[in-house]
C-alpha positions as a Markdown table, in Angstrom:
| # | Residue | x | y | z |
|---|---|---|---|---|
| 1 | Met | 14.2 | 0.0 | 1.4 |
| 2 | Pro | 16.2 | 1.6 | 4.3 |
| 3 | His | 14.9 | 5.0 | 3.1 |
| 4 | Leu | 11.3 | 4.1 | 2.4 |
| 5 | Ser | 10.0 | 6.4 | 5.1 |
| 6 | Leu | 11.5 | 9.4 | 3.2 |
| 7 | Ile | 9.8 | 8.5 | -0.1 |
| 8 | Asp | 6.3 | 9.8 | -0.9 |
| 9 | Gly | 5.9 | 8.2 | -4.3 |
| 10 | Val | 7.5 | 7.0 | -7.4 |
| 11 | Gly | 7.3 | 8.6 | -10.8 |
| 12 | Leu | 8.1 | 7.6 | -14.4 |
| 13 | Asp | 8.8 | 10.2 | -17.0 |
| 14 | Ser | 11.0 | 11.1 | -20.0 |
| 15 | Ser | 10.9 | 9.8 | -23.5 |
| 16 | Glu | 8.3 | 7.0 | -24.2 |
| 17 | Val | 9.9 | 6.1 | -27.5 |
| 18 | Gly | 11.6 | 2.7 | -27.0 |
| 19 | His | 10.5 | 2.6 | -23.3 |
| 20 | Pro | 7.1 | 1.0 | -23.1 |
| 21 | Pro | 5.4 | 0.9 | -19.7 |
| 22 | Ser | 5.7 | -2.9 | -19.6 |
| 23 | Lys | 9.4 | -2.4 | -18.8 |
| 24 | Phe | 8.4 | -0.9 | -15.4 |
| 25 | Gln | 5.4 | -3.0 | -14.5 |
| 26 | Arg | 7.2 | -5.1 | -11.9 |
| 27 | Leu | 8.6 | -1.9 | -10.3 |
| 28 | Phe | 5.2 | -0.2 | -10.1 |
| 29 | Ala | 3.6 | -3.4 | -8.7 |
| 30 | Arg | 6.2 | -3.5 | -6.0 |
| 31 | Cys | 5.7 | 0.2 | -5.2 |
| 32 | Lys | 2.0 | -0.5 | -5.0 |
| 33 | Asp | 2.6 | -3.3 | -2.5 |
| 34 | Leu | 4.7 | -0.9 | -0.4 |
| 35 | Gly | 1.8 | 1.6 | -0.4 |
| 36 | Leu | 3.6 | 4.2 | -2.5 |
| 37 | Ala | 1.7 | 6.6 | -4.7 |
| 38 | Arg | 2.6 | 6.0 | -8.4 |
| 39 | Val | 2.6 | 8.4 | -11.3 |
| 40 | Ala | 3.5 | 7.9 | -14.9 |
| 41 | His | 4.0 | 9.9 | -18.0 |
| 42 | Ala | 2.4 | 8.1 | -20.8 |
| 43 | Gly | 0.5 | 8.7 | -24.1 |
| 44 | Glu | 2.3 | 11.9 | -25.3 |
| 45 | Glu | 4.9 | 10.3 | -27.5 |
| 46 | Gly | 4.1 | 6.7 | -27.2 |
| 47 | Pro | 1.1 | 4.9 | -28.8 |
| 48 | Leu | -2.3 | 5.2 | -27.3 |
| 49 | Met | -2.0 | 1.7 | -26.0 |
| 50 | Ser | 0.6 | 3.0 | -23.7 |
| 51 | Gly | -2.0 | 5.1 | -21.9 |
| 52 | Arg | -4.5 | 2.2 | -21.9 |
| 53 | Arg | -2.0 | -0.2 | -20.4 |
| 54 | Trp | -1.3 | 2.2 | -17.5 |
| 55 | Thr | -5.0 | 2.5 | -16.7 |
| 56 | Cys | -5.4 | -1.3 | -16.9 |
| 57 | Trp | -3.0 | -1.6 | -13.9 |
| 58 | Arg | -5.9 | -0.2 | -11.8 |
| 59 | Tyr | -3.9 | 2.2 | -9.7 |
| 60 | Arg | -4.2 | 5.9 | -9.2 |
| 61 | Ala | -1.8 | 7.2 | -11.7 |
| 62 | Leu | -1.3 | 10.6 | -13.3 |
| 63 | Ile | -0.9 | 10.1 | -17.0 |
| 64 | Thr | -0.6 | 12.3 | -20.0 |
| 65 | Val | -3.0 | 11.1 | -22.7 |
| 66 | Cys | -3.4 | 13.7 | -25.4 |
| 67 | Ala | -4.9 | 11.2 | -27.8 |
| 68 | Ala | -7.3 | 9.8 | -25.2 |
| 69 | Leu | -10.4 | 11.2 | -26.8 |
| 70 | Glu | -9.9 | 9.0 | -29.9 |
| 71 | Asp | -10.7 | 5.9 | -27.8 |
| 72 | Ala | -14.2 | 5.8 | -26.3 |
| 73 | Gln | -13.4 | 2.9 | -24.0 |
| 74 | Leu | -10.3 | 4.6 | -22.6 |
| 75 | Val | -12.3 | 7.9 | -22.1 |
| 76 | Gln | -15.0 | 6.0 | -20.2 |
| 77 | Arg | -12.4 | 4.2 | -18.0 |
| 78 | Leu | -10.6 | 7.4 | -17.3 |
| 79 | Ala | -13.8 | 9.2 | -16.4 |
| 80 | Glu | -15.3 | 6.4 | -14.3 |
| 81 | Asn | -12.1 | 6.0 | -12.3 |
| 82 | Gln | -11.3 | 9.7 | -12.2 |
| 83 | Ile | -7.7 | 8.9 | -13.2 |
| 84 | Pro | -5.9 | 12.2 | -13.2 |
| 85 | Leu | -4.5 | 13.4 | -16.5 |
| 86 | Thr | -1.6 | 15.8 | -16.4 |
| 87 | Val | -1.7 | 18.1 | -19.4 |
| 88 | Cys | 1.5 | 20.0 | -20.3 |
| 89 | Pro | 0.2 | 22.3 | -23.1 |
| 90 | Leu | 3.5 | 24.2 | -23.9 |
| 91 | Ser | 5.3 | 20.9 | -24.1 |
| 92 | Asn | 2.5 | 19.4 | -26.3 |
| 93 | Val | 2.9 | 22.2 | -28.8 |
| 94 | Arg | 6.7 | 22.1 | -28.7 |
| 95 | Leu | 6.7 | 18.3 | -29.3 |
| 96 | Lys | 4.2 | 18.9 | -32.1 |
| 97 | Val | 1.4 | 16.8 | -30.5 |
| 98 | Phe | -0.6 | 19.9 | -31.5 |
| 99 | Glu | 0.7 | 22.4 | -34.1 |
| 100 | Arg | -0.8 | 25.4 | -32.3 |
| 101 | Met | -2.1 | 26.0 | -28.8 |
| 102 | Glu | -5.5 | 26.8 | -30.3 |
| 103 | Gln | -5.8 | 23.2 | -31.4 |
| 104 | His | -5.2 | 21.7 | -28.0 |
| 105 | Asn | -7.9 | 19.3 | -26.7 |
| 106 | Leu | -7.8 | 20.5 | -23.1 |
| 107 | Arg | -11.4 | 21.8 | -23.2 |
| 108 | Ser | -12.6 | 18.6 | -24.7 |
| 109 | Leu | -10.9 | 16.6 | -21.9 |
| 110 | Leu | -12.9 | 18.7 | -19.4 |
| 111 | Gln | -16.1 | 18.3 | -21.3 |
| 112 | Ala | -15.6 | 14.5 | -21.4 |
| 113 | Gly | -15.7 | 14.6 | -17.6 |
| 114 | Leu | -12.0 | 13.7 | -17.3 |
| 115 | Leu | -9.9 | 14.8 | -14.3 |
| 116 | Ala | -7.6 | 16.9 | -16.4 |
| 117 | Met | -5.2 | 19.4 | -15.0 |
| 118 | Val | -2.5 | 21.7 | -16.4 |
| 119 | Asn | 1.1 | 21.2 | -15.5 |
| 120 | Ser | 4.5 | 22.2 | -16.7 |
| 121 | Asp | 6.9 | 19.8 | -18.3 |
| 122 | Asp | 10.6 | 20.7 | -17.9 |
| 123 | Pro | 9.9 | 24.5 | -17.8 |
| 124 | Ala | 13.5 | 25.5 | -18.7 |
| 125 | Tyr | 13.3 | 23.5 | -21.9 |
| 126 | Phe | 9.6 | 23.9 | -22.9 |
| 127 | Gly | 9.3 | 27.5 | -21.9 |
| 128 | Gly | 6.9 | 27.8 | -19.0 |
| 129 | Tyr | 6.1 | 27.0 | -15.5 |
| 130 | Leu | 2.5 | 26.2 | -14.4 |
| 131 | Asn | 1.2 | 29.8 | -14.6 |
| 132 | Ala | 2.6 | 30.2 | -18.1 |
| 133 | Asn | 0.9 | 27.0 | -19.2 |
| 134 | Leu | -2.4 | 28.1 | -17.6 |
| 135 | Leu | -2.3 | 31.6 | -19.2 |
| 136 | Ala | -1.4 | 30.2 | -22.6 |
| 137 | Cys | -4.4 | 27.9 | -22.5 |
| 138 | Arg | -6.6 | 30.6 | -21.1 |
| 139 | Arg | -5.7 | 32.9 | -24.0 |
| 140 | Ala | -5.5 | 30.4 | -26.9 |
| 141 | Leu | -8.6 | 28.4 | -25.9 |
| 142 | Gln | -10.5 | 31.3 | -24.4 |
| 143 | Leu | -11.1 | 29.2 | -21.3 |
| 144 | Thr | -13.8 | 30.5 | -19.0 |
| 145 | Leu | -13.2 | 31.3 | -15.3 |
| 146 | Ala | -15.2 | 28.2 | -14.5 |
| 147 | Glu | -12.9 | 26.0 | -16.7 |
| 148 | Val | -9.7 | 27.5 | -15.1 |
| 149 | Val | -11.1 | 27.0 | -11.6 |
| 150 | Gln | -12.0 | 23.3 | -12.6 |
| 151 | Leu | -8.4 | 22.7 | -13.8 |
| 152 | Val | -7.0 | 24.1 | -10.5 |
| 153 | Lys | -9.5 | 22.1 | -8.4 |
| 154 | Asn | -8.6 | 19.0 | -10.4 |
| 155 | Ser | -5.0 | 19.5 | -9.4 |
| 156 | Ile | -6.0 | 19.5 | -5.7 |
| 157 | Val | -8.1 | 16.4 | -6.1 |
| 158 | Ala | -5.3 | 14.6 | -8.0 |
| 159 | Ser | -2.7 | 15.5 | -5.4 |
| 160 | Trp | -1.3 | 13.3 | -2.7 |
| 161 | Leu | -2.7 | 15.6 | -0.1 |
| 162 | Ser | -4.8 | 14.0 | 2.6 |
| 163 | Pro | -8.6 | 14.3 | 2.1 |
| 164 | Leu | -8.8 | 16.9 | 4.9 |
| 165 | Asp | -6.1 | 19.0 | 3.3 |
| 166 | Gln | -7.7 | 18.6 | -0.1 |
| 167 | Glu | -11.0 | 19.9 | 1.3 |
| 168 | His | -9.3 | 22.8 | 2.9 |
| 169 | Trp | -7.7 | 23.9 | -0.4 |
| 170 | Leu | -10.9 | 23.3 | -2.4 |
| 171 | Gln | -12.8 | 25.6 | 0.0 |
| 172 | Glu | -10.0 | 28.1 | -0.2 |
| 173 | Ile | -10.3 | 28.2 | -4.0 |
| 174 | Asp | -14.0 | 28.7 | -3.7 |
| 175 | Arg | -13.4 | 31.6 | -1.2 |
| 176 | Val | -10.9 | 33.3 | -3.5 |
| 177 | Val | -13.1 | 32.9 | -6.6 |
| 178 | Ala | -16.1 | 34.3 | -4.7 |
| 179 | Ala | -14.1 | 37.3 | -3.6 |
| 180 | Trp | -12.5 | 37.9 | -7.0 |
| 181 | Gln | -13.3 | 41.1 | -8.9 |
| 182 | Pro | -12.9 | 41.1 | -12.7 |
| 183 | Glu | -11.1 | 44.4 | -12.6 |
| 184 | Gln | -8.3 | 42.8 | -10.6 |
| 185 | Val | -7.0 | 41.1 | -13.8 |
């Protein structure tokens, strides 16, 4: 509490096996009461209910839900509330959520209207920072420029930036894309 002014938010990550979100419900409720942003890693290793439970808390959380498309109610709730989904593709392949990057469901998440974005997950261990994850998805899934731009914009919308700063960066993305020449790649 004496350092609350130095804390922007609280996050939960690491192995989900043996660590259900219910263990942290009181902590996250207290953080909500304090006005802190809350993020949680859920649904990659744990059961799908793990991701559903987080969304039922009705706070703006970033969650990883690779199996989300298997549950129509969860997809609807995630889309309606625009709950951000962090997607860590290189980690997903390394953890065998998907055998190969070409099997990843990232495009399906976007097509379902979900606020999905690409992130890195322990880059030293899983082999890639954000750019490497984006490039791997672009190549393996043959993502279009519009899909890559949407992923980047989703990251801005899901960030803890103020609405004014978000709008600035969304406009900057549009400016850069408008000026982009394919031969620059």
